[in-house]
N, C-alpha and C positions, 0 to 999 in steps of 0.2 A: 663819788668817791668809793663809796662801800664802806666809809667810816662812821661812826656815831660819837658825837660829842656828849663825853661822862658829865661834865659839866654846864650840859645843855640848862637843865633845871635850877641853878644859879641867879639867885636875880641882882639889880645890879647893872649898872650900865660899868663899873668895873668888878666883876664880882671878886673875892678873894677867898679861897677853901685852903683848910689847918692841912697839915700833911697827913695828917690821922684820918682824914677824910678822902687824902687822894691815898693812902695807901689800901683803906676801905675798897675805893670805888676800882682799886687796880686795875689802871690802865693797858691797852696792849701797847700804847704808841705815846712816848710822849714829846713834842715839837717843843724843844726850848730857842729862844730866841733874844737872850738877854745879851748886854753884851757885858758880862762879868769874864776877868780875866782866867778863871779857872773852867777849864772844857766841860764843858755840861756832863758827857760821860763820867765824871769824876764826882762832879757835883751828886749827880740822881743816884750815884754806886755807895753815898754815903747810907742809903735806906735799902739794905741788902733784899728786907721783905719784898720791894717793890721790882715785881720782876719786867717791868714794861721794858721796849727796847725804846733810846734816846736819841734822837734824830737834832743835831743841832744846826740854827737855820739863821742866817744873817740877818738881824732885827731890820736893817734899814730897806734890804730887801723883799720883805715879807711882811711888814709891817706899815709900808710906809704909798702911798700911791704916788705914782709915777709912770714914765719911760719902759720900766723892766718889769713889767706885770706881767709878762709871757714866760720872764726866766722866772721869777716868782713863782706862776702854776708849776713849771715844770719840775723845781723843786719839791713841791707838797706834792707831786704827783711820784717822786720818788722817791719819798718818804712815806706816802704810803703804799704803795705797792712796789717795792724795792726790786720784786720776780720778775718784774716787767721793764724797768725803768725808766726814763723818759726819753720820748722820742727827740734826738737833740738835745737832751742838755749835757751838760759839762760835769764831768764827775769833780767830787765836792772838793778833791784832795786838788785839785785844778784851778777850781772857779775863782775866778780875780772877784768874787765878789764874796766868798768864804772868810771870816776871821782865822788868822792864824793862830794854827792851835786848838781851835774847835772842831775836833771832825765828830760828824752824822754817828 
């Protein structure tokens, strides 16, 4: 897909990283799949030194196995390559899987 996971070297089944670590890593893209009521962009905008593009993805779509794996892969493709877009994917604002208020 052309992406590199900046957290690949973190150890453990459920690795945790500090905000300081994230700021030092300076990722180009943050895929946010939280179910928090605050929109992802607003949350990450609290740290202006973090210049990453933030894309909100529905947690149930991208973290749970199920019959909609094709939709999850299309959303990940669109997040990684917005200039190309995902063939056959629905725009985030119209997607029935997108939580209200969380724009990519």
